[in-house]
C-alpha positions in Angstrom: 208.0 152.8 28.4 207.8 156.0 26.4 209.5 159.0 28.1 207.5 162.0 26.9 209.5 165.3 26.5 206.9 168.1 26.2 207.7 170.2 23.0 206.2 173.3 24.5 208.6 173.1 27.4 211.6 171.7 25.5 211.5 174.1 22.6 209.3 177.1 23.5 210.7 179.2 20.6 209.2 176.7 18.2 206.1 175.2 19.9 203.2 177.1 21.3 200.2 175.5 23.2 197.1 176.7 21.5 194.5 174.5 23.4 194.3 171.7 25.9 191.0 170.1 26.6 190.5 166.7 27.9 193.1 164.5 26.4 193.6 166.5 23.3 196.4 169.1 22.9 196.6 171.6 20.0 200.2 172.9 19.4 201.5 175.4 16.8 204.9 174.6 15.4 207.1 177.2 13.7 210.6 176.5 12.3 212.5 179.2 10.3 215.0 178.3 7.6 218.2 177.0 9.2 216.6 176.5 12.6 216.7 173.2 14.6 214.5 172.6 17.6 215.4 170.8 20.8 214.7 167.2 21.3 211.1 166.6 22.1 208.3 164.1 21.9 204.8 163.8 20.6 202.1 161.4 21.8 199.9 159.9 19.0 199.6 162.9 16.7 198.1 164.2 13.5 199.9 167.2 12.0 198.7 169.7 9.4 201.4 171.6 7.6 200.1 175.0 6.8 203.5 175.8 5.2 205.8 172.9 4.3 209.4 172.8 3.5 212.5 170.6 3.5 213.3 169.1 6.9 215.9 166.8 8.4 214.5 164.7 11.3 217.0 163.5 13.9 216.1 160.5 16.0 217.6 159.6 19.4 219.3 156.5 18.2 221.4 158.6 15.9 219.5 157.7 12.7 217.9 160.5 10.6 215.7 161.1 7.6 214.9 164.0 5.2 211.5 164.9 4.1 210.2 167.4 1.6 206.8 168.3 3.0 204.3 170.1 0.7 201.9 172.8 1.9 198.7 171.3 3.2 200.2 167.9 3.9 198.6 165.8 6.8 200.7 163.4 8.7 199.8 160.8 11.4 202.4 159.4 13.6 202.6 157.1 16.8 204.4 158.4 19.8 208.0 159.4 19.1 210.9 161.5 20.1 213.0 163.6 17.6 214.5 166.9 16.7 213.5 168.8 13.5 215.9 170.8 11.4 214.6 173.1 8.7 217.2 172.6 5.8 215.1 174.4 3.3 214.4 178.1 2.5 210.8 178.3 3.6 209.4 178.9 7.1 207.8 175.6 8.1 204.5 176.0 10.0 202.2 173.3 11.3 199.4 172.6 13.7 199.8 169.5 15.8 196.9 167.6 17.4 198.2 165.3 20.1 196.1 162.6 21.8 197.4 162.4 25.4 197.1 159.2 27.4 
């Protein structure tokens, strides 16, 4: 069973709830260069990166991956838990649309 860790509660400096209606949540993500957020989850999500950058994504099993995300990139992802580290020199900003169960 997926154990959801609310990003707004887990990392309030990086995630702000913009809207919640029915089963749809809209969250703003902001991660300055050198910042790493706290472990959190997302339900099925679509993410729009207003400002991209270079990030290192840490997964709970100890694995990780790097991504160089361009401005305007759209990502779709199934439910997951992770931490995001901004290893670039740009302020990463995104809007996350979560479909809650």
